[in-house]
C-alpha positions, 0 to 999 in steps of 0.5 A: 185851795183844799189840796193846798190845805191838806198839803199844809196839814200834812207837812205839820204832821211829819215836822211834828212827828220828826220833833219827836223823833229827835226828842226821844233821841234826845232823851235816850241819850241823856238816860244812857250818860246817866242824865237822868233828870234831863231824861226824865223831863224829855221822856215825860213830855213825850209820854204825855203827848201819847209816845209809848216808848217814852211811856215806857221809859218813863215807867222805868224810871219811876220804878228805879227812882232815876232822875224821879222820886221813886213810885212804884204805882206811878211806874205800873201806870205808864208801864201798863200804859205802854204795854197796852199799846204794844211795847212788848218789853213793857210787859217784862219791865211790870213783870220785875215789879211784881218780883222785886217790889215786897208791897205789890210782889205777886208772882203768878201776875209776874208769870203772866206778863212774862209769858205774854212777853215771851210769846213776842220772843222778848229776852228778858222775860225768857230769862225771868220765867228761867229765874222763876221755875229755877227758884220755885218763885210762884211755881213749883221748882222745875229744872227742865222748864228752867233749862228750857227757857234759858237755852231759848236765849242762847238759840235766838242770840245766835240767830241774825234775824233775832229781835232787836230788844236783845239784853247781853246781860240776860244772854251772859247769865243764861249761858252761866245758869245753863252750865249750873243747871248742866251739873245737877241734871241728867241727860234724860232731863236735859233731853226732855227740856230740849224736847220741850223747846221744840215743842214750845216753838212749834206752838210759837210759845204759847202754853210754855 
C-alpha cells in the first residue's frame, strides 16, 4: 500500500510539472506574438508557484509595461527572486534597470550585476559591459576593455557549443561597435585588448 501511494504521489508530481511546462510554453508563445496580457496572466500564475523562468519574464514585463502597468519596484522584486535562484539572464535584466531608469539609476550596481552574468558567458551582460566602458558610465572611458567585451561576443557567436541564451541583436551591435573602435584604436591597443581577453578567459571571466 505504501509503495502504491508513493507511485501515485510521483505520478501526480510528474503531471503537475508537465502542466507547468505547457503553461510556460503557452506564456512564452503569447509573449512572442505580442499577446502581452495573456502572457502576463500565465507568467504571474507560474511565478507565484515558484517557476523561476516565469519570475524572470514577469520582471521584464513589469519593467517594460507589457501586459501590466509599468512598475519598476515589482520588476526588481521578480527579477531579483529569479536571479537569486540561478537565472543568469535575470542579472542582466536587473542591470538594464539600473542603467536606464533614472529613479533607480546606479551604474556601479549595474556593473556588478553584468559582471556576475558575464562570468557565466551571458551575451547581453558582455555587450552591456562594453557599452559601460565605451561611454564611461560609472567607470572611466576605456576603449581597450570595451573592445575586449565586444570581442568576446564575436568569439562566442561562432562557437558550436555557445550558450543557449543568445541574443542576435547583441552580436550585431557588438560587430558594429568593434568596427567603430577599430577606427580610433591603435594596433597596440587592439593587441592589448586581445591579450586581456585571453587572461580573462583563463580566469574564467573573473576580475575582468
